[in-house]
KOLTORDREN-8235 format. One record per atom (N, C-alpha, C): residue number from 1; residue in one letter; atom name; x, y, z. Coordinates in nm, 3 decimals, padded with zeros to 5 digits. Layout:
! residues N
[atom NUM "a" "CA" [X Y Z]]
...
This chain:
! residues 156
[atom 1 "m" "N" [23.928 07.023 20.917]]
[atom 1 "m" "CA" [23.882 07.165 20.904]]
[atom 1 "m" "C" [24.009 07.244 20.897]]
[atom 2 "k" "N" [24.011 07.349 20.829]]
[atom 2 "k" "CA" [24.127 07.439 20.808]]
[atom 2 "k" "C" [24.101 07.577 20.849]]
[atom 3 "v" "N" [24.206 07.658 20.867]]
[atom 3 "v" "CA" [24.191 07.797 20.899]]
[atom 3 "v" "C" [24.106 07.875 20.801]]
[atom 4 "s" "N" [24.109 07.838 20.674]]
[atom 4 "s" "CA" [24.032 07.904 20.576]]
[atom 4 "s" "C" [23.881 07.893 20.597]]
[atom 5 "d" "N" [23.841 07.772 20.657]]
[atom 5 "d" "CA" [23.704 07.752 20.691]]
[atom 5 "d" "C" [23.657 07.846 20.795]]
[atom 6 "i" "N" [23.739 07.880 20.896]]
[atom 6 "i" "CA" [23.706 07.973 21.001]]
[atom 6 "i" "C" [23.688 08.112 20.943]]
[atom 7 "l" "N" [23.794 08.160 20.861]]
[atom 7 "l" "CA" [23.781 08.290 20.814]]
[atom 7 "l" "C" [23.669 08.301 20.713]]
[atom 8 "r" "N" [23.629 08.202 20.647]]
[atom 8 "r" "CA" [23.514 08.205 20.553]]
[atom 8 "r" "C" [23.387 08.253 20.626]]
[atom 9 "v" "N" [23.372 08.189 20.748]]
[atom 9 "v" "CA" [23.262 08.221 20.833]]
[atom 9 "v" "C" [23.271 08.353 20.911]]
[atom 10 "k" "N" [23.393 08.368 20.964]]
[atom 10 "k" "CA" [23.417 08.488 21.047]]
[atom 10 "k" "C" [23.440 08.617 20.968]]
[atom 11 "g" "N" [23.489 08.603 20.859]]
[atom 11 "g" "CA" [23.536 08.727 20.786]]
[atom 11 "g" "C" [23.684 08.759 20.811]]
[atom 12 "s" "N" [23.733 08.838 20.732]]
[atom 12 "s" "CA" [23.876 08.877 20.746]]
[atom 12 "s" "C" [23.909 09.022 20.780]]
[atom 13 "t" "N" [23.809 09.084 20.847]]
[atom 13 "t" "CA" [23.826 09.221 20.880]]
[atom 13 "t" "C" [23.953 09.225 20.967]]
[atom 14 "l" "N" [24.043 09.332 20.937]]
[atom 14 "l" "CA" [24.174 09.347 21.007]]
[atom 14 "l" "C" [24.181 09.480 21.066]]
[atom 15 "f" "N" [24.221 09.485 21.191]]
[atom 15 "f" "CA" [24.246 09.607 21.257]]
[atom 15 "f" "C" [24.393 09.612 21.294]]
[atom 16 "s" "N" [24.453 09.723 21.253]]
[atom 16 "s" "CA" [24.608 09.728 21.275]]
[atom 16 "s" "C" [24.645 09.866 21.319]]
[atom 17 "v" "N" [24.768 09.876 21.373]]
[atom 17 "v" "CA" [24.834 09.998 21.419]]
[atom 17 "v" "C" [24.980 09.982 21.371]]
[atom 18 "t" "N" [25.050 10.097 21.389]]
[atom 18 "t" "CA" [25.188 10.089 21.357]]
[atom 18 "t" "C" [25.274 10.080 21.487]]
[atom 19 "p" "N" [25.398 10.050 21.483]]
[atom 19 "p" "CA" [25.479 10.038 21.608]]
[atom 19 "p" "C" [25.499 10.176 21.676]]
[atom 20 "n" "N" [25.493 10.281 21.595]]
[atom 20 "n" "CA" [25.523 10.415 21.656]]
[atom 20 "n" "C" [25.396 10.480 21.710]]
[atom 21 "e" "N" [25.278 10.423 21.697]]
[atom 21 "e" "CA" [25.160 10.491 21.747]]
[atom 21 "e" "C" [25.159 10.485 21.900]]
[atom 22 "p" "N" [25.102 10.579 21.967]]
[atom 22 "p" "CA" [25.094 10.572 22.116]]
[atom 22 "p" "C" [25.005 10.448 22.152]]
[atom 23 "l" "N" [25.053 10.386 22.255]]
[atom 23 "l" "CA" [24.979 10.269 22.311]]
[atom 23 "l" "C" [24.839 10.300 22.353]]
[atom 24 "a" "N" [24.822 10.431 22.408]]
[atom 24 "a" "CA" [24.688 10.474 22.445]]
[atom 24 "a" "C" [24.597 10.472 22.324]]
[atom 25 "r" "N" [24.641 10.509 22.198]]
[atom 25 "r" "CA" [24.554 10.507 22.084]]
[atom 25 "r" "C" [24.522 10.359 22.051]]
[atom 26 "a" "N" [24.612 10.265 22.062]]
[atom 26 "a" "CA" [24.585 10.122 22.036]]
[atom 26 "a" "C" [24.483 10.063 22.128]]
[atom 27 "v" "N" [24.494 10.104 22.261]]
[atom 27 "v" "CA" [24.393 10.071 22.360]]
[atom 27 "v" "C" [24.261 10.119 22.326]]
[atom 28 "e" "N" [24.254 10.239 22.286]]
[atom 28 "e" "CA" [24.125 10.314 22.244]]
[atom 28 "e" "C" [24.066 10.239 22.132]]
[atom 29 "i" "N" [24.141 10.196 22.026]]
[atom 29 "i" "CA" [24.085 10.125 21.918]]
[atom 29 "i" "C" [24.031 09.982 21.958]]
[atom 30 "m" "N" [24.105 09.919 22.048]]
[atom 30 "m" "CA" [24.067 09.786 22.095]]
[atom 30 "m" "C" [23.933 09.805 22.172]]
[atom 31 "a" "N" [23.918 09.897 22.250]]
[atom 31 "a" "CA" [23.804 09.926 22.328]]
[atom 31 "a" "C" [23.684 09.968 22.236]]
[atom 32 "d" "N" [23.702 10.057 22.147]]
[atom 32 "d" "CA" [23.603 10.101 22.050]]
[atom 32 "d" "C" [23.544 09.982 21.960]]
[atom 33 "k" "N" [23.637 09.896 21.923]]
[atom 33 "k" "CA" [23.598 09.790 21.825]]
[atom 33 "k" "C" [23.567 09.663 21.899]]
[atom 34 "d" "N" [23.584 09.664 22.041]]
[atom 34 "d" "CA" [23.552 09.547 22.117]]
[atom 34 "d" "C" [23.631 09.425 22.067]]
[atom 35 "i" "N" [23.760 09.449 22.055]]
[atom 35 "i" "CA" [23.849 09.339 22.008]]
[atom 35 "i" "C" [23.967 09.320 22.102]]
[atom 36 "g" "N" [24.031 09.206 22.102]]
[atom 36 "g" "CA" [24.134 09.173 22.188]]
[atom 36 "g" "C" [24.272 09.179 22.137]]
[atom 37 "s" "N" [24.284 09.213 22.006]]
[atom 37 "s" "CA" [24.414 09.218 21.946]]
[atom 37 "s" "C" [24.418 09.317 21.821]]
[atom 38 "l" "N" [24.538 09.359 21.797]]
[atom 38 "l" "CA" [24.571 09.444 21.676]]
[atom 38 "l" "C" [24.693 09.385 21.613]]
[atom 39 "v" "N" [24.696 09.382 21.483]]
[atom 39 "v" "CA" [24.811 09.355 21.409]]
[atom 39 "v" "C" [24.892 09.472 21.393]]
[atom 40 "v" "N" [25.023 09.454 21.426]]
[atom 40 "v" "CA" [25.118 09.574 21.415]]
[atom 40 "v" "C" [25.180 09.565 21.279]]
[atom 41 "m" "N" [25.152 09.664 21.194]]
[atom 41 "m" "CA" [25.210 09.670 21.056]]
[atom 41 "m" "C" [25.308 09.781 21.043]]
[atom 42 "e" "N" [25.419 09.753 20.971]]
[atom 42 "e" "CA" [25.521 09.848 20.941]]
[atom 42 "e" "C" [25.568 09.826 20.793]]
[atom 43 "h" "N" [25.554 09.933 20.716]]
[atom 43 "h" "CA" [25.595 09.926 20.571]]
[atom 43 "h" "C" [25.528 09.805 20.496]]
[atom 44 "g" "N" [25.404 09.777 20.537]]
[atom 44 "g" "CA" [25.322 09.680 20.463]]
[atom 44 "g" "C" [25.350 09.533 20.524]]
[atom 45 "d" "N" [25.431 09.522 20.621]]
[atom 45 "d" "CA" [25.471 09.391 20.670]]
[atom 45 "d" "C" [25.421 09.385 20.813]]
[atom 46 "v" "N" [25.403 09.255 20.855]]
[atom 46 "v" "CA" [25.359 09.234 20.995]]
[atom 46 "v" "C" [25.486 09.258 21.081]]
[atom 47 "a" "N" [25.477 09.343 21.175]]
[atom 47 "a" "CA" [25.591 09.372 21.266]]
[atom 47 "a" "C" [25.569 09.312 21.402]]
[atom 48 "g" "N" [25.436 09.280 21.425]]
[atom 48 "g" "CA" [25.413 09.221 21.561]]
[atom 48 "g" "C" [25.261 09.206 21.583]]
[atom 49 "m" "N" [25.227 09.170 21.706]]
[atom 49 "m" "CA" [25.087 09.153 21.745]]
[atom 49 "m" "C" [25.078 09.225 21.876]]
[atom 50 "l" "N" [24.969 09.296 21.903]]
[atom 50 "l" "CA" [24.939 09.360 22.029]]
[atom 50 "l" "C" [24.805 09.298 22.079]]
[atom 51 "t" "N" [24.811 09.238 22.199]]
[atom 51 "t" "CA" [24.694 09.187 22.254]]
[atom 51 "t" "C" [24.677 09.256 22.395]]
[atom 52 "f" "N" [24.563 09.224 22.448]]
[atom 52 "f" "CA" [24.527 09.292 22.586]]
[atom 52 "f" "C" [24.633 09.240 22.682]]
[atom 53 "r" "N" [24.690 09.122 22.661]]
[atom 53 "r" "CA" [24.790 09.062 22.754]]
[atom 53 "r" "C" [24.911 09.150 22.756]]
[atom 54 "e" "N" [24.956 09.188 22.637]]
[atom 54 "e" "CA" [25.080 09.274 22.633]]
[atom 54 "e" "C" [25.049 09.413 22.677]]
[atom 55 "v" "N" [24.933 09.462 22.656]]
[atom 55 "v" "CA" [24.889 09.599 22.701]]
[atom 55 "v" "C" [24.895 09.596 22.857]]
[atom 56 "i" "N" [24.836 09.500 22.921]]
[atom 56 "i" "CA" [24.834 09.489 23.069]]
[atom 56 "i" "C" [24.970 09.480 23.121]]
[atom 57 "q" "N" [25.060 09.395 23.065]]
[atom 57 "q" "CA" [25.200 09.389 23.114]]
[atom 57 "q" "C" [25.271 09.514 23.097]]
[atom 58 "a" "N" [25.247 09.593 22.992]]
[atom 58 "a" "CA" [25.314 09.721 22.968]]
[atom 58 "a" "C" [25.269 09.824 23.073]]
[atom 59 "i" "N" [25.140 09.823 23.098]]
[atom 59 "i" "CA" [25.086 09.914 23.204]]
[atom 59 "i" "C" [25.143 09.885 23.333]]
[atom 60 "v" "N" [25.151 09.759 23.376]]
[atom 60 "v" "CA" [25.210 09.726 23.508]]
[atom 60 "v" "C" [25.355 09.772 23.509]]
[atom 61 "k" "N" [25.434 09.739 23.410]]
[atom 61 "k" "CA" [25.574 09.778 23.404]]
[atom 61 "k" "C" [25.592 09.931 23.414]]
[atom 62 "n" "N" [25.487 10.002 23.363]]
[atom 62 "n" "CA" [25.495 10.151 23.349]]
[atom 62 "n" "C" [25.432 10.219 23.482]]
[atom 63 "g" "N" [25.421 10.142 23.591]]
[atom 63 "g" "CA" [25.365 10.199 23.714]]
[atom 63 "g" "C" [25.220 10.215 23.710]]
[atom 64 "g" "N" [25.144 10.140 23.628]]
[atom 64 "g" "CA" [25.001 10.146 23.633]]
[atom 64 "g" "C" [24.935 10.244 23.526]]
[atom 65 "s" "N" [25.021 10.294 23.440]]
[atom 65 "s" "CA" [24.970 10.388 23.343]]
[atom 65 "s" "C" [25.022 10.367 23.205]]
[atom 66 "v" "N" [24.950 10.394 23.105]]
[atom 66 "v" "CA" [24.990 10.391 22.963]]
[atom 66 "v" "C" [25.092 10.494 22.939]]
[atom 67 "g" "N" [25.070 10.610 22.993]]
[atom 67 "g" "CA" [25.169 10.722 22.978]]
[atom 67 "g" "C" [25.201 10.749 22.836]]
[atom 68 "t" "N" [25.320 10.766 22.798]]
[atom 68 "t" "CA" [25.360 10.796 22.663]]
[atom 68 "t" "C" [25.418 10.678 22.587]]
[atom 69 "l" "N" [25.391 10.559 22.642]]
[atom 69 "l" "CA" [25.440 10.439 22.574]]
[atom 69 "l" "C" [25.394 10.426 22.430]]
[atom 70 "q" "N" [25.478 10.371 22.344]]
[atom 70 "q" "CA" [25.443 10.340 22.214]]
[atom 70 "q" "C" [25.408 10.196 22.199]]
[atom 71 "v" "N" [25.329 10.153 22.089]]
[atom 71 "v" "CA" [25.294 10.029 22.065]]
[atom 71 "v" "C" [25.418 09.935 22.067]]
[atom 72 "r" "N" [25.532 09.983 21.999]]
[atom 72 "r" "CA" [25.655 09.910 21.992]]
[atom 72 "r" "C" [25.705 09.852 22.126]]
[atom 73 "s" "N" [25.687 09.921 22.227]]
[atom 73 "s" "CA" [25.739 09.889 22.356]]
[atom 73 "s" "C" [25.651 09.778 22.420]]
[atom 74 "a" "N" [25.532 09.751 22.371]]
[atom 74 "a" "CA" [25.441 09.644 22.438]]
[atom 74 "a" "C" [25.415 09.525 22.341]]
[atom 75 "m" "N" [25.428 09.545 22.211]]
[atom 75 "m" "CA" [25.388 09.438 22.116]]
[atom 75 "m" "C" [25.481 09.311 22.132]]
[atom 76 "d" "N" [25.422 09.202 22.081]]
[atom 76 "d" "CA" [25.495 09.081 22.067]]
[atom 76 "d" "C" [25.552 09.082 21.928]]
[atom 77 "d" "N" [25.684 09.097 21.913]]
[atom 77 "d" "CA" [25.746 09.121 21.775]]
[atom 77 "d" "C" [25.782 08.988 21.710]]
[atom 78 "a" "N" [25.732 08.875 21.769]]
[atom 78 "a" "CA" [25.753 08.750 21.706]]
[atom 78 "a" "C" [25.624 08.655 21.718]]
[atom 79 "p" "N" [25.515 08.705 21.664]]
[atom 79 "p" "CA" [25.381 08.640 21.696]]
[atom 79 "p" "C" [25.374 08.509 21.621]]
[atom 80 "l" "N" [25.309 08.419 21.683]]
[atom 80 "l" "CA" [25.270 08.284 21.629]]
[atom 80 "l" "C" [25.183 08.310 21.498]]
[atom 81 "t" "N" [25.208 08.255 21.385]]
[atom 81 "t" "CA" [25.128 08.267 21.274]]
[atom 81 "t" "C" [25.093 08.132 21.219]]
[atom 82 "c" "N" [24.990 08.132 21.130]]
[atom 82 "c" "CA" [24.950 08.005 21.060]]
[atom 82 "c" "C" [24.911 08.050 20.912]]
[atom 83 "t" "N" [24.871 07.960 20.826]]
[atom 83 "t" "CA" [24.829 07.984 20.694]]
[atom 83 "t" "C" [24.681 07.943 20.678]]
[atom 84 "l" "N" [24.630 07.982 20.570]]
[atom 84 "l" "CA" [24.491 07.934 20.537]]
[atom 84 "l" "C" [24.471 07.788 20.539]]
[atom 85 "e" "N" [24.585 07.717 20.504]]
[atom 85 "e" "CA" [24.572 07.568 20.485]]
[atom 85 "e" "C" [24.613 07.490 20.611]]
[atom 86 "t" "N" [24.644 07.564 20.722]]
[atom 86 "t" "CA" [24.681 07.497 20.849]]
[atom 86 "t" "C" [24.555 07.431 20.899]]
[atom 87 "e" "N" [24.577 07.304 20.944]]
[atom 87 "e" "CA" [24.463 07.227 21.005]]
[atom 87 "e" "C" [24.432 07.270 21.141]]
[atom 88 "m" "N" [24.304 07.263 21.177]]
[atom 88 "m" "CA" [24.253 07.308 21.310]]
[atom 88 "m" "C" [24.332 07.240 21.425]]
[atom 89 "d" "N" [24.354 07.108 21.416]]
[atom 89 "d" "CA" [24.426 07.037 21.517]]
[atom 89 "d" "C" [24.561 07.099 21.543]]
[atom 90 "e" "N" [24.633 07.138 21.432]]
[atom 90 "e" "CA" [24.760 07.205 21.447]]
[atom 90 "e" "C" [24.749 07.339 21.510]]
[atom 91 "v" "N" [24.656 07.415 21.471]]
[atom 91 "v" "CA" [24.633 07.547 21.534]]
[atom 91 "v" "C" [24.603 07.533 21.678]]
[atom 92 "r" "N" [24.526 07.444 21.720]]
[atom 92 "r" "CA" [24.496 07.418 21.867]]
[atom 92 "r" "C" [24.613 07.390 21.943]]
[atom 93 "r" "N" [24.692 07.300 21.882]]
[atom 93 "r" "CA" [24.821 07.262 21.953]]
[atom 93 "r" "C" [24.919 07.377 21.968]]
[atom 94 "m" "N" [24.934 07.458 21.857]]
[atom 94 "m" "CA" [25.024 07.566 21.863]]
[atom 94 "m" "C" [24.978 07.681 21.963]]
[atom 95 "m" "N" [24.844 07.701 21.961]]
[atom 95 "m" "CA" [24.793 07.805 22.052]]
[atom 95 "m" "C" [24.811 07.767 22.197]]
[atom 96 "l" "N" [24.779 07.634 22.223]]
[atom 96 "l" "CA" [24.790 07.584 22.365]]
[atom 96 "l" "C" [24.939 07.584 22.411]]
[atom 97 "e" "N" [25.031 07.542 22.313]]
[atom 97 "e" "CA" [25.168 07.531 22.357]]
[atom 97 "e" "C" [25.233 07.665 22.389]]
[atom 98 "r" "N" [25.187 07.772 22.317]]
[atom 98 "r" "CA" [25.242 07.903 22.341]]
[atom 98 "r" "C" [25.155 07.997 22.414]]
[atom 99 "h" "N" [25.038 07.944 22.463]]
[atom 99 "h" "CA" [24.933 08.027 22.537]]
[atom 99 "h" "C" [24.894 08.148 22.455]]
[atom 100 "a" "N" [24.880 08.122 22.321]]
[atom 100 "a" "CA" [24.846 08.236 22.236]]
[atom 100 "a" "C" [24.695 08.239 22.217]]
[atom 101 "r" "N" [24.637 08.350 22.227]]
[atom 101 "r" "CA" [24.493 08.374 22.213]]
[atom 101 "r" "C" [24.462 08.426 22.076]]
[atom 102 "y" "N" [24.557 08.482 22.003]]
[atom 102 "y" "CA" [24.531 08.540 21.870]]
[atom 102 "y" "C" [24.648 08.503 21.780]]
[atom 103 "m" "N" [24.608 08.486 21.655]]
[atom 103 "m" "CA" [24.708 08.437 21.556]]
[atom 103 "m" "C" [24.680 08.496 21.426]]
[atom 104 "p" "N" [24.775 08.580 21.371]]
[atom 104 "p" "CA" [24.760 08.620 21.232]]
[atom 104 "p" "C" [24.764 08.508 21.127]]
[atom 105 "v" "N" [24.685 08.519 21.027]]
[atom 105 "v" "CA" [24.677 08.426 20.926]]
[atom 105 "v" "C" [24.757 08.482 20.806]]
[atom 106 "m" "N" [24.864 08.418 20.763]]
[atom 106 "m" "CA" [24.947 08.471 20.665]]
[atom 106 "m" "C" [24.936 08.384 20.536]]
[atom 107 "e" "N" [24.944 08.443 20.419]]
[atom 107 "e" "CA" [24.956 08.373 20.297]]
[atom 107 "e" "C" [25.036 08.451 20.204]]
[atom 108 "m" "N" [25.158 08.396 20.167]]
[atom 108 "m" "CA" [25.256 08.458 20.069]]
[atom 108 "m" "C" [25.281 08.593 20.121]]
[atom 109 "g" "N" [25.313 08.610 20.252]]
[atom 109 "g" "CA" [25.365 08.737 20.311]]
[atom 109 "g" "C" [25.257 08.834 20.335]]
[atom 110 "e" "N" [25.131 08.797 20.317]]
[atom 110 "e" "CA" [25.019 08.897 20.332]]
[atom 110 "e" "C" [24.923 08.843 20.442]]
[atom 111 "v" "N" [24.879 08.941 20.529]]
[atom 111 "v" "CA" [24.788 08.911 20.635]]
[atom 111 "v" "C" [24.642 08.884 20.578]]
[atom 112 "k" "N" [24.590 08.771 20.594]]
[atom 112 "k" "CA" [24.457 08.739 20.549]]
[atom 112 "k" "C" [24.354 08.760 20.657]]
[atom 113 "g" "N" [24.393 08.771 20.779]]
[atom 113 "g" "CA" [24.299 08.781 20.893]]
[atom 113 "g" "C" [24.370 08.738 21.026]]
[atom 114 "v" "N" [24.284 08.745 21.128]]
[atom 114 "v" "CA" [24.337 08.701 21.257]]
[atom 114 "v" "C" [24.236 08.601 21.309]]
[atom 115 "i" "N" [24.278 08.492 21.367]]
[atom 115 "i" "CA" [24.184 08.403 21.437]]
[atom 115 "i" "C" [24.224 08.401 21.586]]
[atom 116 "s" "N" [24.117 08.379 21.663]]
[atom 116 "s" "CA" [24.131 08.382 21.809]]
[atom 116 "s" "C" [24.111 08.237 21.860]]
[atom 117 "f" "N" [24.150 08.221 21.983]]
[atom 117 "f" "CA" [24.121 08.092 22.046]]
[atom 117 "f" "C" [23.976 08.073 22.050]]
[atom 118 "y" "N" [23.895 08.178 22.070]]
[atom 118 "y" "CA" [23.745 08.165 22.068]]
[atom 118 "y" "C" [23.708 08.113 21.928]]
[atom 119 "d" "N" [23.755 08.167 21.825]]
[atom 119 "d" "CA" [23.720 08.124 21.687]]
[atom 119 "d" "C" [23.739 07.974 21.668]]
[atom 120 "v" "N" [23.858 07.930 21.719]]
[atom 120 "v" "CA" [23.892 07.786 21.702]]
[atom 120 "v" "C" [23.799 07.700 21.790]]
[atom 121 "a" "N" [23.777 07.737 21.911]]
[atom 121 "a" "CA" [23.687 07.663 22.000]]
[atom 121 "a" "C" [23.539 07.661 21.941]]
[atom 122 "k" "N" [23.500 07.770 21.881]]
[atom 122 "k" "CA" [23.359 07.773 21.836]]
[atom 122 "k" "C" [23.356 07.677 21.709]]
[atom 123 "a" "N" [23.456 07.681 21.615]]
[atom 123 "a" "CA" [23.456 07.600 21.501]]
[atom 123 "a" "C" [23.463 07.453 21.548]]
[atom 124 "v" "N" [23.536 07.414 21.656]]
[atom 124 "v" "CA" [23.539 07.275 21.694]]
[atom 124 "v" "C" [23.401 07.230 21.752]]
[atom 125 "v" "N" [23.337 07.320 21.831]]
[atom 125 "v" "CA" [23.209 07.294 21.881]]
[atom 125 "v" "C" [23.091 07.283 21.774]]
[atom 126 "d" "N" [23.105 07.374 21.684]]
[atom 126 "d" "CA" [23.006 07.369 21.570]]
[atom 126 "d" "C" [23.027 07.239 21.488]]
[atom 127 "s" "N" [23.150 07.202 21.462]]
[atom 127 "s" "CA" [23.178 07.081 21.392]]
[atom 127 "s" "C" [23.123 06.955 21.466]]
[atom 128 "q" "N" [23.155 06.959 21.600]]
[atom 128 "q" "CA" [23.102 06.842 21.678]]
[atom 128 "q" "C" [22.945 06.835 21.685]]
[atom 129 "n" "N" [22.881 06.953 21.692]]
[atom 129 "n" "CA" [22.740 06.960 21.692]]
[atom 129 "n" "C" [22.683 06.911 21.565]]
[atom 130 "f" "N" [22.747 06.939 21.455]]
[atom 130 "f" "CA" [22.703 06.893 21.325]]
[atom 130 "f" "C" [22.712 06.742 21.313]]
[atom 131 "e" "N" [22.832 06.692 21.358]]
[atom 131 "e" "CA" [22.849 06.547 21.360]]
[atom 131 "e" "C" [22.749 06.477 21.450]]
[atom 132 "n" "N" [22.724 06.532 21.566]]
[atom 132 "n" "CA" [22.626 06.465 21.655]]
[atom 132 "n" "C" [22.494 06.463 21.590]]
[atom 133 "t" "N" [22.451 06.572 21.520]]
[atom 133 "t" "CA" [22.320 06.577 21.459]]
[atom 133 "t" "C" [22.314 06.479 21.349]]
[atom 134 "m" "N" [22.418 06.466 21.271]]
[atom 134 "m" "CA" [22.415 06.359 21.163]]
[atom 134 "m" "C" [22.414 06.219 21.220]]
[atom 135 "l" "N" [22.493 06.193 21.322]]
[atom 135 "l" "CA" [22.488 06.060 21.387]]
[atom 135 "l" "C" [22.351 06.020 21.444]]
[atom 136 "k" "N" [22.287 06.127 21.507]]
[atom 136 "k" "CA" [22.155 06.103 21.560]]
[atom 136 "k" "C" [22.052 06.075 21.453]]
[atom 137 "a" "N" [22.061 06.146 21.346]]
[atom 137 "a" "CA" [21.974 06.123 21.230]]
[atom 137 "a" "C" [21.995 05.980 21.176]]
[atom 138 "y" "N" [22.118 05.942 21.165]]
[atom 138 "y" "CA" [22.150 05.804 21.112]]
[atom 138 "y" "C" [22.092 05.707 21.205]]
[atom 139 "i" "N" [22.115 05.719 21.337]]
[atom 139 "i" "CA" [22.065 05.618 21.430]]
[atom 139 "i" "C" [21.916 05.618 21.431]]
[atom 140 "r" "N" [21.852 05.735 21.430]]
[atom 140 "r" "CA" [21.708 05.736 21.423]]
[atom 140 "r" "C" [21.648 05.661 21.310]]
[atom 141 "d" "N" [21.717 05.664 21.187]]
[atom 141 "d" "CA" [21.672 05.598 21.074]]
[atom 141 "d" "C" [21.720 05.441 21.067]]
[atom 142 "w" "N" [21.787 05.402 21.171]]
[atom 142 "w" "CA" [21.831 05.272 21.179]]
[atom 142 "w" "C" [21.719 05.168 21.194]]
[atom 143 "p" "N" [21.711 05.068 21.108]]
[atom 143 "p" "CA" [21.590 04.979 21.132]]
[atom 143 "p" "C" [21.621 04.898 21.255]]
[atom 144 "d" "N" [21.514 04.876 21.331]]
[atom 144 "d" "CA" [21.524 04.789 21.454]]
[atom 144 "d" "C" [21.522 04.645 21.417]]
[atom 145 "a" "N" [21.558 04.554 21.509]]
[atom 145 "a" "CA" [21.571 04.415 21.473]]
[atom 145 "a" "C" [21.431 04.355 21.442]]
[atom 146 "q" "N" [21.327 04.401 21.505]]
[atom 146 "q" "CA" [21.187 04.352 21.481]]
[atom 146 "q" "C" [21.144 04.383 21.338]]
[atom 147 "s" "N" [21.174 04.507 21.295]]
[atom 147 "s" "CA" [21.137 04.550 21.152]]
[atom 147 "s" "C" [21.207 04.470 21.055]]
[atom 148 "e" "N" [21.339 04.441 21.082]]
[atom 148 "e" "CA" [21.422 04.356 20.987]]
[atom 148 "e" "C" [21.356 04.217 20.979]]
[atom 149 "r" "N" [21.313 04.153 21.095]]
[atom 149 "r" "CA" [21.258 04.021 21.092]]
[atom 149 "r" "C" [21.120 04.019 21.014]]
[atom 150 "e" "N" [21.042 04.126 21.037]]
[atom 150 "e" "CA" [20.924 04.142 20.972]]
[atom 150 "e" "C" [20.933 04.148 20.821]]
[atom 151 "q" "N" [21.037 04.223 20.778]]
[atom 151 "q" "CA" [21.071 04.243 20.639]]
[atom 151 "q" "C" [21.113 04.118 20.573]]
[atom 152 "a" "N" [21.198 04.040 20.653]]
[atom 152 "a" "CA" [21.253 03.911 20.602]]
[atom 152 "a" "C" [21.137 03.809 20.583]]
[atom 153 "q" "N" [21.046 03.805 20.682]]
[atom 153 "q" "CA" [20.933 03.717 20.676]]
[atom 153 "q" "C" [20.837 03.750 20.552]]
[atom 154 "g" "N" [20.829 03.879 20.536]]
[atom 154 "g" "CA" [20.739 03.921 20.425]]
[atom 154 "g" "C" [20.789 03.886 20.288]]
[atom 155 "q" "N" [20.921 03.880 20.278]]
[atom 155 "q" "CA" [20.988 03.845 20.155]]
[atom 155 "q" "C" [20.994 03.693 20.128]]
[atom 156 "a" "N" [20.970 03.611 20.226]]
[atom 156 "a" "CA" [20.984 03.471 20.219]]
[atom 156 "a" "C" [20.869 03.403 20.165]]
């Protein structure tokens, strides 16, 4: 399974902010859209990623308030990324290694979407459920030993 399979099901809706926007505005967008991350875009390029983790850390450093902080002061300016062709096993490994919950999907310098750890986990569970269903159907249709003997005797 590849990242493109997840985006095909999830969709590629992208929410973004610029580095110079007030952090309070970014938090408002995240709350309104019920999302945990925003892609930070500058001049058409990905400048970073802002997640609830960075927001919380910035608020703590700022004495418990968003105040006049800008997105630039809180964002991760070197986010982990993947491509549409990245395999799920590789995405899981990368996300676990870096404790990343969100990852922009890039293709030829363009953001194609964002996948979350939840999206990856859901895809894995859905895939396993499908495989289990197929295996159970295969086993259910498996002829038992008695039926095989009866068929063999009938043909003799």
